[in-house]
N, C-alpha and C positions, 0 to 999 in steps of 0.2 A: 764244157761246165758239167759238173757233176749233178746228177739227178737227185733232188730233195728227198729226204727220206720220207716215207709214208709212214703215216700215223699206226700204231700197233693194231687198232682195229676199227672198223667203220660199223658204228652203231645202225641197226636196221629198226629195231624197236625196242621200248623200254616199257615195263610195267610199272606204272608211276603209282598205281593203286596199292600196289603191294607193300611198299615202304610205309604207306598210310596205315593199313589194315593190319600189319605183322610186324613183330620184333624179329630182324634177321640176325640169327646167331652164327651162322657159317656159310660160304658160299663155295660152291662147286661148278667147273667148267665141264660142260658136257657137248660131244658132238652131237649131230643129228641126222638121221636117214632121211633123205628127201629124193624127191624124183627130179629129171632135169627142169621140167617147167616150174617146179615150184622155185630153184635155184634162181632160175631166170626172172621169176617174178619178183623175188627178194632183192634181185640187183637192182629193180627199179624203185627200190624203198618201200615196198607195200607189205605190211603184216599187222595184224591187231592182236595184241597180247591182254587184253581187257579180262577176260574170264578164263584165261588159261591156267592149267594145274598140271602139276607132275604125280605119277603114282607109279609103284612098285607092282609087277602083276607076272607070277613065275619067275621070279629071279632076274626081271629085264625090267628097266626104266621105261616109262613111257610119258609122252606129253599129250594133253588132250586140251581141245577147245582153242587151240592157236589157229588164227584165221588168217591163210595166205590166198589171197583173190588169185584166180585163173589167170593165167599167163595172156595177156591181150592179143599176140601173136600166134598163140597156140591152135591145135587143131582138137579132132576128136578125142585125141589121147590125152587132153588136157586132165590135171589133176582135180581130186576133189579137195575143196576149200577147207573143210574143217575134219579131215580124218585125223584118226590119233597117230603120232609119228614115234617112231622108237629112238630112244637116246643112248647115247654110246657113251658109257662108264667102264671103268676096272669093276671087276668082280669085288675087289674089297671096299671100294667105293659105294656100291650099290648095298653092299652088307652094312655098311656103317651108316647110311640113309635109313635103310629098312629098319635097323635095330632103334635108331633115333625117333623115327615116326611111330613106333610101338608105343613110346612114352606119351602119356596123355598131353593133348594139345599141340602136339608137334606136327609140322606138315613141310611137303618140299612145294615151294613156289618159285615158277620160273621169273628173274628179274630182268634179263636183257638178252636180246636175239641181236648177233653181230658176225662181220666177217672176220676172221682172223688167217691171213695167210692164204685167203683165197677159199677157205673153208669156214662153213655156217656153224656158229657155236652158240649154246645157251649158257645163261650162267643161271644156276639154280641157287636157291637159298632155303637152308634149313631154318624153319620160323616157327614162331609161337603168335597166336592171335593176341591183338590188342582187345581190352574190352573199352567203354566208353570213355571212363576215366582217363585212361592212358592216352588216348586220342585228343581229348582235351588238354592235358597236359602238354603234350608235344605240341599243340598249336600255341599255347600260351608260351613255352619255350622259345619257338621259332619267331612269335611276334617280338618278345623281349630282344632276342638276339638282333631281329632287324631295326628295332629303335635304337638300340646300343650303336650299331653301324652307321645310321644315319646322324647320330649326335657326335660321332668321333669325326665324321666327314664334314659335318658343320664346324666343327672347333678347329679342323686343320684348315679350313678355308679362311678362318677369321672373322 
């Protein structure tokens, strides 16, 4: 019997707060430079993206405040949980992100951390911050959509 197809990628962590705080205009997939114990810790599904951010320094893209806890079976060579990690992008992609973030209000936000074909990838979003009114409007839209779905479900049941 044939092996079932594996899903395209296994999600490790998502930055749920990012979609609430920002309008995401464009997304980019980036590789990430990790040590062995970091990968082993991620295979256990442990990572916190809460306050993580991406920035460009000296023509390189970096990821800050991504918390990958120490590997439980690691030794004294274990990694530092909150270190800055280099992101792997093509030069054109970095230049495009850099020119976009030069515009007022644009920033690079990590959205998701996942395994793709055995490699750890980060989904970055080019984002613009929401103000309070935008957040309230998004909440209203979500509640209206939810009520509409509930009403249609009730009508189908009869």
